[in-house]
DSSP file (Angstrom, degrees, kcal/mol; ACC not computed):
  #  RESIDUE AA STRUCTURE BP1 BP2  ACC     N-H-->O    O-->H-N    N-H-->O    O-->H-N    TCO  KAPPA ALPHA  PHI   PSI    X-CA   Y-CA   Z-CA
    1    1 A M              0   0    0      0, 0.0    95,-2.5     0, 0.0     2,-0.4   0.000 360.0 360.0 360.0 151.6   94.2  100.7   91.8
    2    2 A I  E     -AB  60  95A   0     58,-2.3    58,-3.5    93,-0.2     2,-0.4  -0.962 360.0-157.1-119.2 132.5   96.2   99.9   88.6
    3    3 A V  E     -AB  59  94A   0     91,-2.8    91,-2.7    -2,-0.4     2,-0.6  -0.945   1.6-156.0-113.9 125.2   95.6   96.6   86.8
    4    4 A V  E     -AB  58  93A   0     54,-3.3    54,-2.6    -2,-0.4     2,-0.5  -0.925   2.2-158.7-112.3 124.1   98.2   95.0   84.5
    5    5 A L  E     -AB  57  92A   0     87,-3.1    87,-2.5    -2,-0.6     2,-0.5  -0.841   9.0-171.6 -96.6 122.5   97.1   92.5   81.9
    6    6 A N  E     +AB  56  91A   0     50,-2.8    50,-2.4    -2,-0.5     2,-0.4  -0.965   8.1 173.1-117.5 123.7   99.9   90.3   80.6
    7    7 A L  E     +AB  55  90A   0     83,-2.6    83,-3.1    -2,-0.5     2,-0.3  -0.996  18.7 139.4-127.7 136.2   99.2   88.1   77.6
    8    8 A F  E     -A   54   0A   0     46,-1.7    46,-3.0    -2,-0.4     2,-0.4  -0.985  43.2-123.0-164.2 167.2  102.1   86.0   76.0
    9    9 A D  E     - B   0  87A   0     78,-3.0    78,-2.2    -2,-0.3     2,-0.4  -0.905  29.9-123.0-114.5 150.0  103.2   82.8   74.5
   10   10 A L  E     - B   0  86A   0     -2,-0.4    76,-0.3    76,-0.2     5,-0.1  -0.790  26.0-116.9 -89.0 140.3  106.1   80.8   75.8
   11   11 A I    >   -     0   0    0     74,-2.2     3,-2.6    -2,-0.4     4,-0.1  -0.635  40.9-102.5 -75.1 124.0  108.9   80.0   73.4
   12   12 A P  T 3  S+     0   0    0      0, 0.0    -1,-0.1     0, 0.0    74,-0.0  -0.183 108.1  21.0 -50.9 129.6  109.1   76.2   73.0
   13   13 A G  T 3  S+     0   0    0     -3,-0.0     3,-0.2    72,-0.0     4,-0.1   0.274 105.1  87.3  94.1 -10.9  112.0   74.7   75.0
   14   14 A Q    <>  +     0   0    0     -3,-2.6     4,-2.2    71,-0.2     3,-0.5   0.253  49.0 109.8-103.1  10.9  112.1   77.7   77.3
   15   15 A E  H  > S+     0   0    0      1,-0.3     4,-2.6     2,-0.2     5,-0.2   0.892  77.9  51.8 -53.2 -44.2  109.5   76.5   79.9
   16   16 A A  H  > S+     0   0    0     -3,-0.2     4,-1.9     2,-0.2    -1,-0.3   0.855 108.7  52.3 -68.7 -31.4  112.0   75.9   82.6
   17   17 A V  H  > S+     0   0    0     -3,-0.5     4,-1.8     2,-0.2    -1,-0.2   0.941 111.7  46.0 -64.7 -45.0  113.4   79.5   82.2
   18   18 A Y  H  X S+     0   0    0     -4,-2.2     4,-2.3     1,-0.2    -2,-0.2   0.902 109.1  54.6 -66.8 -39.8  110.0   80.9   82.5
   19   19 A A  H  X S+     0   0    0     -4,-2.6     4,-2.2    -5,-0.2    -1,-0.2   0.895 106.0  52.8 -62.8 -39.6  109.3   78.8   85.5
   20   20 A E  H  X S+     0   0    0     -4,-1.9     4,-1.5     2,-0.2    -1,-0.2   0.896 107.1  52.7 -59.5 -41.2  112.4   80.2   87.2
   21   21 A Y  H  X S+     0   0    0     -4,-1.8     4,-2.2     1,-0.2     3,-0.3   0.934 109.2  49.6 -59.4 -47.4  111.2   83.7   86.5
   22   22 A L  H  X S+     0   0    0     -4,-2.3     4,-1.0     1,-0.2    -1,-0.2   0.888 107.7  53.1 -62.2 -40.7  107.9   82.9   88.2
   23   23 A R  H  < S+     0   0    0     -4,-2.2     4,-0.3     1,-0.2    -1,-0.2   0.840 117.7  38.0 -64.4 -28.7  109.5   81.4   91.2
   24   24 A R  H  X S+     0   0    0     -4,-1.5     4,-0.6    -3,-0.3     3,-0.3   0.778 106.6  62.1 -92.0 -23.6  111.5   84.5   91.7
   25   25 A V  H  X S+     0   0    0     -4,-2.2     4,-2.6     1,-0.2     3,-0.2   0.753  86.4  73.8 -76.0 -27.1  109.1   87.3   90.8
   26   26 A Q  H  X S+     0   0    0     -4,-1.0     4,-2.3     1,-0.2    -1,-0.2   0.877  94.0  50.7 -59.2 -42.0  106.5   86.6   93.5
   27   27 A S  H  > S+     0   0    0     -3,-0.3     4,-1.8    -4,-0.3    -1,-0.2   0.838 111.3  50.3 -64.5 -34.1  108.6   88.0   96.4
   28   28 A L  H  X S+     0   0    0     -4,-0.6     4,-1.8    -3,-0.2    -2,-0.2   0.960 108.3  51.9 -67.9 -48.5  109.1   91.2   94.3
   29   29 A L  H  <>S+     0   0    0     -4,-2.6     5,-2.8     1,-0.2     3,-0.3   0.912 111.8  47.9 -51.7 -46.7  105.4   91.4   93.7
   30   30 A D  H ><5S+     0   0    0     -4,-2.3     3,-1.4     1,-0.2    -1,-0.2   0.880 107.0  55.7 -61.7 -39.7  104.8   91.2   97.4
   31   31 A R  H 3<5S+     0   0    0     -4,-1.8    -1,-0.2     1,-0.3    -2,-0.2   0.822 111.0  44.6 -64.7 -33.9  107.4   93.8   98.2
   32   32 A H  T 3<5S-     0   0    0     -4,-1.8    -1,-0.3    -3,-0.3    29,-0.2  -0.041 116.8-109.0-107.6  31.6  105.6   96.3   95.9
   33   33 A R  T < 5 +     0   0    0     -3,-1.4    28,-0.8     1,-0.2     2,-0.3   0.751  66.2 150.4  50.6  38.6  102.1   95.5   97.2
   34   34 A A  E   < -C   60   0A   0     -5,-2.8     2,-0.4    -6,-0.2    26,-0.2  -0.736  31.6-154.6 -98.5 147.7  100.9   93.7   94.0
   35   35 A R  E     -C   59   0A   0     24,-2.7    24,-3.2    -2,-0.3     2,-0.8  -0.970  15.4-132.3-120.5 138.9   98.3   91.0   94.1
   36   36 A V  E     +C   58   0A   0     -2,-0.4    22,-0.2    22,-0.2     3,-0.1  -0.804  26.0 177.5 -86.9 115.5   98.0   88.3   91.4
   37   37 A L  E     -     0   0A   0     20,-2.8     2,-0.3    -2,-0.8    -1,-0.2   0.784  68.1  -2.0 -88.4 -31.5   94.4   88.3   90.6
   38   38 A C  E     +C   57   0A   0     19,-1.4    19,-3.5    -3,-0.1    -1,-0.4  -0.950  62.4 169.0-160.5 139.6   94.7   85.6   87.9
   39   39 A Y  E     +C   56   0A   0     -2,-0.3     2,-0.3    17,-0.2    17,-0.2  -0.907  31.3  80.7-156.0 126.2   97.5   83.7   86.3
   40   40 A G  E    S-C   55   0A   0     15,-2.2    15,-2.6    -2,-0.3     2,-0.3  -0.996  70.2 -41.2 170.1-168.7   97.3   80.7   84.1
   41   41 A Q  E     -C   54   0A   0     -2,-0.3    13,-0.3    13,-0.2     2,-0.2  -0.653  58.6-109.2 -88.2 142.2   96.9   79.2   80.6
   42   42 A T        -     0   0    0     11,-3.0     3,-0.1    -2,-0.3    -1,-0.1  -0.501  32.3-175.1 -68.7 132.8   94.3   80.5   78.3
   43   43 A R        +     0   0    0      1,-0.3     2,-0.3    -2,-0.2    -1,-0.1   0.732  60.4   6.7-100.6 -30.0   91.4   78.0   77.9
   44   44 A A        -     0   0    0      0, 0.0     2,-0.4     0, 0.0    -1,-0.3  -0.983  51.9-150.7-155.7 158.2   89.2   79.5   75.3
   45   45 A R        -     0   0    0     -2,-0.3     3,-0.0    -3,-0.1     6,-0.0  -1.000   8.9-178.3-133.3 128.1   89.0   82.3   72.9
   46   46 A F        +     0   0    0     -2,-0.4     2,-0.3     2,-0.1    -1,-0.1   0.525  66.1  43.5-111.1  -8.1   85.6   83.8   72.0
   47   47 A M  S    S-     0   0    0      3,-0.1    -1,-0.1     1,-0.0     0, 0.0  -0.956  87.7 -97.9-132.8 153.5   86.5   86.5   69.4
   48   48 A E  S    S+     0   0    0     -2,-0.3     2,-0.3    -3,-0.0    -2,-0.1  -0.220  79.2  62.6 -59.1 156.7   89.0   86.7   66.5
   49   49 A G  S    S+     0   0    0      2,-0.0    -2,-0.0     0, 0.0     0, 0.0  -0.904  88.5   8.6 129.0-153.0   92.4   88.3   67.0
   50   50 A Q        -     0   0    0     -2,-0.3    -3,-0.1     1,-0.1     2,-0.1  -0.281  50.8-170.1 -60.9 145.1   95.4   87.6   69.2
   51   51 A S        -     0   0    0     -6,-0.0    -1,-0.1   -44,-0.0    -6,-0.0  -0.483   8.1-176.3-139.6  67.4   95.4   84.3   71.0
   52   52 A Q        -     0   0    0      1,-0.1   -43,-0.2     2,-0.1   -10,-0.1  -0.344  27.2-132.1 -65.8 146.6   98.2   84.2   73.5
   53   53 A E  S    S+     0   0    0    -45,-0.1   -11,-3.0   -12,-0.1     2,-0.3   0.747  83.1  38.1 -76.0 -25.8   98.7   81.0   75.4
   54   54 A Y  E     -AC   8  41A   0    -46,-3.0   -46,-1.7   -13,-0.3     2,-0.3  -0.873  61.3-164.4-126.4 164.2   99.0   82.5   78.9
   55   55 A C  E     -AC   7  40A   0    -15,-2.6   -15,-2.2    -2,-0.3     2,-0.4  -0.990   4.5-176.8-143.6 132.7   97.4   85.4   80.8
   56   56 A G  E     -AC   6  39A   0    -50,-2.4   -50,-2.8    -2,-0.3     2,-0.6  -0.994   6.3-165.9-132.5 129.9   98.4   87.1   84.0
   57   57 A I  E     -AC   5  38A   0    -19,-3.5   -20,-2.8    -2,-0.4   -19,-1.4  -0.935  11.3-177.8-118.8 114.7   96.4   89.8   85.7
   58   58 A I  E     -AC   4  36A   0    -54,-2.6   -54,-3.3    -2,-0.6     2,-0.5  -0.911  11.4-154.8-119.8 131.8   98.2   91.8   88.5
   59   59 A A  E     -AC   3  35A   0    -24,-3.2   -24,-2.7    -2,-0.4     2,-0.4  -0.869   7.1-168.9-108.2 133.4   96.8   94.5   90.6
   60   60 A Y  E     -AC   2  34A   0    -58,-3.5   -58,-2.3    -2,-0.5   -26,-0.2  -0.927  25.9-130.6-118.1 141.5   98.9   97.2   92.2
   61   61 A E  S    S+     0   0    0    -28,-0.8    -1,-0.1    -2,-0.4   -28,-0.1   0.873  87.7   0.5 -60.0 -36.3   97.5   99.7   94.9
   62   62 A S  S  > S-     0   0    0    -61,-0.1     4,-1.5   -60,-0.1     3,-0.4  -0.970  72.6-107.4-152.2 161.1   98.9  102.7   93.1
   63   63 A P  H  > S+     0   0    0      0, 0.0     4,-2.7     0, 0.0     5,-0.2   0.868 118.5  61.6 -58.0 -30.8  100.8  103.7   89.8
   64   64 A D  H  > S+     0   0    0      1,-0.2     4,-2.6     2,-0.2     5,-0.2   0.917 101.2  51.5 -66.5 -38.9  103.8  104.5   92.1
   65   65 A D  H  > S+     0   0    0     -3,-0.4     4,-2.3     2,-0.2    -1,-0.2   0.915 109.8  49.3 -66.5 -38.6  103.9  100.8   93.2
   66   66 A L  H  X S+     0   0    0     -4,-1.5     4,-2.8     2,-0.2    -2,-0.2   0.951 112.0  49.1 -58.3 -51.7  103.9   99.6   89.6
   67   67 A C  H  X S+     0   0    0     -4,-2.7     4,-1.5     1,-0.2    -2,-0.2   0.870 110.5  49.3 -59.7 -40.9  106.7  102.1   88.9
   68   68 A R  H  < S+     0   0    0     -4,-2.6     4,-0.5     2,-0.2    -1,-0.2   0.861 112.4  48.6 -68.6 -35.4  108.8  100.9   91.9
   69   69 A F  H >< S+     0   0    0     -4,-2.3     3,-0.8    -5,-0.2    -2,-0.2   0.907 111.1  50.3 -66.2 -42.6  108.3   97.3   90.8
   70   70 A S  H 3< S+     0   0    0     -4,-2.8    -2,-0.2     1,-0.2    -1,-0.2   0.786 116.5  41.6 -67.6 -28.3  109.3   98.1   87.2
   71   71 A R  T 3< S+     0   0    0     -4,-1.5    -1,-0.2    -5,-0.2    -2,-0.2   0.403  82.8 124.3-101.5   2.4  112.5   99.9   88.5
   72   72 A D    <>  -     0   0    0     -3,-0.8     4,-2.2    -4,-0.5     3,-0.4  -0.443  60.9-139.1 -61.1 126.6  113.5   97.4   91.2
   73   73 A P  H  > S+     0   0    0      0, 0.0     4,-1.5     0, 0.0    -1,-0.1   0.832 103.9  56.3 -61.5 -30.8  117.1   96.3   90.6
   74   74 A E  H  > S+     0   0    0      2,-0.2     4,-1.3     1,-0.2     5,-0.1   0.855 105.8  51.0 -69.7 -33.1  116.1   92.7   91.6
   75   75 A F  H  > S+     0   0    0     -3,-0.4     4,-2.4     1,-0.2     3,-0.4   0.946 105.7  55.8 -65.8 -45.8  113.4   92.8   88.8
   76   76 A A  H  X S+     0   0    0     -4,-2.2     4,-0.6     1,-0.2    -2,-0.2   0.882 105.7  53.7 -51.9 -36.4  116.1   94.0   86.3
   77   77 A E  H  < S+     0   0    0     -4,-1.5     3,-0.2     1,-0.2    -1,-0.2   0.899 118.1  32.9 -62.9 -40.3  118.0   90.9   87.3
   78   78 A I  H >X S+     0   0    0     -4,-1.3     4,-1.3    -3,-0.4     3,-0.8   0.571  96.4  85.0 -95.1 -13.8  115.2   88.4   86.5
   79   79 A R  H 3X S+     0   0    0     -4,-2.4     4,-2.9     1,-0.3    -1,-0.2   0.836  82.7  62.3 -61.3 -30.7  113.5   90.3   83.7
   80   80 A A  H 3X S+     0   0    0     -4,-0.6     4,-2.5    -3,-0.2    -1,-0.3   0.864  97.7  57.6 -59.7 -37.1  115.9   88.7   81.2
   81   81 A L  H <> S+     0   0    0     -3,-0.8     4,-0.5    -4,-0.2    -1,-0.2   0.931 110.8  42.9 -59.3 -45.1  114.5   85.3   82.2
   82   82 A R  H >X S+     0   0    0     -4,-1.3     3,-1.0     1,-0.2     4,-0.9   0.937 115.2  49.9 -62.1 -48.5  110.9   86.5   81.2
   83   83 A D  H 3< S+     0   0    0     -4,-2.9     3,-0.2     1,-0.3    -2,-0.2   0.820 111.0  45.1 -69.1 -29.9  112.1   88.2   78.0
   84   84 A R  H 3< S+     0   0    0     -4,-2.5    -1,-0.3     1,-0.2    -2,-0.2   0.467 116.3  47.3 -94.3   3.6  114.1   85.3   76.6
   85   85 A S  H << S+     0   0    0     -3,-1.0   -74,-2.2    -4,-0.5     2,-0.3   0.416 106.0  63.8-116.5  -0.4  111.3   82.7   77.4
   86   86 A T  E  <  +B   10   0A   0     -4,-0.9     2,-0.3   -76,-0.3   -76,-0.2  -0.846  52.8 178.8-124.2 166.4  108.3   84.5   76.0
   87   87 A T  E     +B    9   0A   0    -78,-2.2   -78,-3.0    -2,-0.3    -3,-0.0  -0.929  63.6  35.6-150.3 164.7  107.1   85.9   72.7
   88   88 A N  E    S+     0   0A   0     -2,-0.3     2,-0.3     1,-0.2    -1,-0.1   0.867  79.5 179.7  56.2  42.8  104.0   87.7   71.4
   89   89 A Y  E     -     0   0A   0    -81,-0.1     2,-0.4    -3,-0.1   -81,-0.2  -0.568  17.8-177.3 -83.3 136.0  103.8   89.6   74.6
   90   90 A A  E     -B    7   0A   0    -83,-3.1   -83,-2.6    -2,-0.3     2,-0.5  -0.991   1.2-175.2-129.1 128.0  101.2   92.2   75.2
   91   91 A L  E     -B    6   0A   0     -2,-0.4     2,-0.4   -85,-0.2   -85,-0.2  -0.980   3.9-176.7-129.8 120.0  101.2   94.2   78.4
   92   92 A T  E     -B    5   0A   0    -87,-2.5   -87,-3.1    -2,-0.5     2,-0.4  -0.979  13.5-154.0-125.2 133.9   98.3   96.7   79.1
   93   93 A V  E     -B    4   0A   0     -2,-0.4     2,-0.4   -89,-0.2   -89,-0.2  -0.907  17.4-175.0-106.8 129.8   98.1   98.9   82.1
   94   94 A V  E     -B    3   0A   0    -91,-2.7   -91,-2.8    -2,-0.4     2,-0.6  -0.979  21.7-138.3-127.6 134.6   94.5   99.9   83.1
   95   95 A E  E     -B    2   0A   0     -2,-0.4     2,-0.7   -93,-0.2   -93,-0.2  -0.854  27.7-127.1 -91.0 124.2   93.4  102.3   85.8
   96   96 A Q        +     0   0    0    -95,-2.5    -2,-0.0    -2,-0.6    -1,-0.0  -0.589  55.2 138.1 -76.0 108.4   90.4  100.8   87.7
   97   97 A V        -     0   0    0     -2,-0.7     4,-0.4     1,-0.0    -1,-0.2   0.538  56.5-120.6-123.4 -15.0   87.6  103.4   87.7
   98   98 A G     >  -     0   0    0     -3,-0.2     4,-2.2     3,-0.1     5,-0.2   0.014  25.9 -77.7  96.2 160.7   84.6  101.2   86.9
   99   99 A I  H  > S+     0   0    0      1,-0.2     4,-2.4     2,-0.2     5,-0.2   0.919 124.7  48.5 -62.5 -49.3   82.0  100.9   84.3
  100  100 A E  H  > S+     0   0    0      2,-0.2     4,-2.1     1,-0.2    -1,-0.2   0.907 114.3  46.0 -66.5 -41.7   79.7  103.9   85.5
  101  101 A E  H  > S+     0   0    0     -4,-0.4     4,-2.4     1,-0.2    -1,-0.2   0.892 112.2  51.2 -68.7 -36.9   82.7  106.3   85.9
  102  102 A T  H  X S+     0   0    0     -4,-2.2     4,-2.7     2,-0.2    -2,-0.2   0.908 109.9  50.3 -64.1 -40.8   84.1  105.3   82.4
  103  103 A A  H  X S+     0   0    0     -4,-2.4     4,-2.7     1,-0.2    -2,-0.2   0.906 110.4  50.5 -65.7 -39.5   80.6  105.9   80.9
  104  104 A R  H  X S+     0   0    0     -4,-2.1     4,-2.2     2,-0.2    -2,-0.2   0.906 111.9  46.6 -56.4 -47.9   80.5  109.4   82.6
  105  105 A I  H  X S+     0   0    0     -4,-2.4     4,-2.0     2,-0.2    -2,-0.2   0.927 113.4  48.5 -64.6 -43.6   84.0  110.3   81.3
  106  106 A L  H  X S+     0   0    0     -4,-2.7     4,-2.8     1,-0.2    -2,-0.2   0.916 110.8  50.1 -63.2 -41.7   83.1  109.1   77.8
  107  107 A A  H  X S+     0   0    0     -4,-2.7     4,-1.8     1,-0.2    -1,-0.2   0.877 110.1  50.9 -65.9 -34.2   79.8  111.0   77.8
  108  108 A G  H  X S+     0   0    0     -4,-2.2     4,-1.5     2,-0.2    -1,-0.2   0.868 110.7  49.2 -65.9 -36.1   81.7  114.1   78.9
  109  109 A E  H  X S+     0   0    0     -4,-2.0     4,-2.0     1,-0.2    -2,-0.2   0.912 110.4  50.8 -67.0 -42.6   84.2  113.6   76.1
  110  110 A A  H  X S+     0   0    0     -4,-2.8     4,-1.5     1,-0.2    -2,-0.2   0.847 108.7  51.2 -67.0 -34.8   81.3  113.2   73.6
  111  111 A Q  H  X S+     0   0    0     -4,-1.8     4,-0.9     1,-0.2    -1,-0.2   0.858 110.3  48.7 -72.7 -33.6   79.6  116.4   74.8
  112  112 A R  H  < S+     0   0    0     -4,-1.5     3,-0.4     1,-0.2    -2,-0.2   0.870 111.0  52.2 -73.9 -33.0   82.9  118.5   74.4
  113  113 A T  H  < S+     0   0    0     -4,-2.0    -2,-0.2     1,-0.2    -1,-0.2   0.858 105.1  55.1 -64.2 -35.5   83.3  117.0   70.9
  114  114 A E  H  <        0   0    0     -4,-1.5    -1,-0.2     1,-0.2    -2,-0.2   0.746 360.0 360.0 -73.8 -25.4   79.8  118.0   69.9
  115  115 A K     <        0   0    0     -4,-0.9    -1,-0.2    -3,-0.4    -2,-0.1   0.433 360.0 360.0 -69.4 360.0   80.3  121.7   70.7
């Protein structure tokens, strides 16, 4: 599974533009087997750093699904709505492997570095 973390701010006065993007993007996400795990306004921040106003977490079954979504001509049509209504956008793609597997991977990397 691939998880995409979207953090962003809305440009003041562009809320209706972004709302239109949201209304149109859901059917594309469905088409590409994506699930919205969480979407909404940020309510609290516990550490210093970036503090984007909105957060969306989207899961894709495979990297191929994410690529197909990103290259979909219908997405290209509505992407401009997102781009002109948001700022301070951070998009991070994570492959879901879990805490234990990540620890094993990191331990293996550490052992190779020590040799």
